[in-house]
N, C-alpha and C positions, 0 to 999 in steps of 0.2 A: 684148194682155198674154192670157196662159195662165191659166185656171182650176186647173188641174195643182197637187196640192199634192206639194210635194218634200222629203220626209224626209233632209235636212239632213245628221242626226246619225248616221242607217244607212250613209250615201255617204260618210261622212268616215274611215272603213276606222281609228277607233277601236278602241284593245284596252282593254279595260275588266278591270282585275284587284281583284278584292272580297277586303280582305282576311280577312272573316268566312267565305266560303267556304275561305278558305286554308285557315284554323284547322280546318275541319271540325268536325261534327255530333257532337261529343262527347258522350256522358252522361258528366259528374262527380261523382267523390264524394271526400269530403274523409275522412282518415285520421289521428285526432287522436293522438297518443300521450301525452294527459292522462289518457287509461282505462286506460294501462298502468303507469301512474307509485304508487307507495307513497305515501299519502295528498297525491297531485296535486302530489310533490316530488321525489322521489326513483325513478329507475331500478334496480330492487333483480334482477342479472344472472339470478340465478335466476328468480324468479317471472317474469319480463318472456320467458325463453326458454319457458316454463311455460304463459302466458298467450297467446304467438304459437301456440303448436303446439294450444292449443283453441280459437282465434280463426275464424270461418268465415267463410274467405277466397273461399268461393263470389261472395256477395256485390258482389263486386268484378269480376267476369265480365265481361270486354269494355268494362269501363269505363274513362276515365280517373281515375288518385287522384291528389289531391294530401296529398302526408303532412307533416304540421305539429305543432306545438305548442300549443298556444292559452293554456298558463299558463308564469309565468318559472320553467323548470326547466333545467338544466346534464344535456343528453342525449348520452353519450358517441357519438360518430361510427360506432362500432362497432355501433349500435344501426340507424340509417338503413339501413346494410349489410342487415343483417338481415331489416330491413323488407322492403326489395327482392327481398330472396330467396324471400322469401314470396308478396310481391305479382306478381311477374312473370308466372306461369306463366298466372295468370287473367285480369289486363288486361291494356291495351291499350298504355297507358304511365304511369309512375312519375315525380312531379313533386316537389320540395321547394316548400314554402311552400304559402300558403292558396290556391284553389280560383281567387281572380281572378290571384294572382302563378305558377300553375301554365298556365294559358290563357295568358299572356305568355307563359310559355317555350317553353311547344309552338307558341308561332304563331310566333314568333320561328325556333325549332328549322324551320319550315315555309319561312319564307323562304331560309333557309339553304341547303337542300332545292331550293329553286325552280329552274331553270336557266335562268341568265339569257340565255344565247343564246338563247334560242327566242322572246327580245325583240330582238332585234336587228336594229335600225332599222325600230323599230315606235313608233307615236305611243300610248303607254301613258297610260291614266286611271285613277288610284288611288282608289279608289271613297270618298267620305267619306261616308255615311250607311248607317246599318244597324241592325239589332236590339241587337247587342250593341258596349259600349265595345272599340275598340281606341287602344290605347293610346300615347303617343310614341316611345316604344322600336320600337316596330311600322312605324311613319309613316318614323322615320329609318334604319331595317334595309331595307327596301325600298326607299328612293330610294338609298342607299348600294351595293344589290346591282344595281339595275338602270341606275346611270348609265353603266356602262361600256358596256353594249348598245342601250340604246333610243334612237329617233332625238328623243322627248320624253316628259315626264314632265309629266304634271297633274294636279290631286287635284280631288275634287268627283263630278259626273254628269256623263255627254257633252253632255250639253244648256247646262249651265251649270259652267267647267271654273278652277280658277285656278291659269299656267304656276307650272312647278316649274323644268324644266330644257328648253334646247334645244339639240340639238347642233350648233356651227356648222359649218356647210360646206365 
């Protein structure tokens, strides 16, 4: 019997896909429309436009921005368009919802942009542990996205996986 230690994980030809890395390390900032409402209830067009013109947009430079309203108010749809027009030159991305919702939307966008063909006939492990919570929508999306290509899909860590899908040969 040999005393040589063999790393079966590194020899297994598994491809690990970390959804946290796929989403990227971005700095996120919220943009709360509440601050632009009259008495935190009503959006007055003229006042809103003036406030947007005077707002310091540089604070969003190179950040991902989540646009939301933290109070129960009726916000006209054109207001979101106007905010996006101001944000776009400064920020890396604009999403609707809270920061957590925006992160989820961004991750789903990155999954849909992923080249599935690069995973053709590969044994893919979708990483299961990380510092940031990954919602169920991302796991649903990545499995559906990779299934037409991957030889197999597993969940967890390369040393301990849960089998999800295996292509029948």
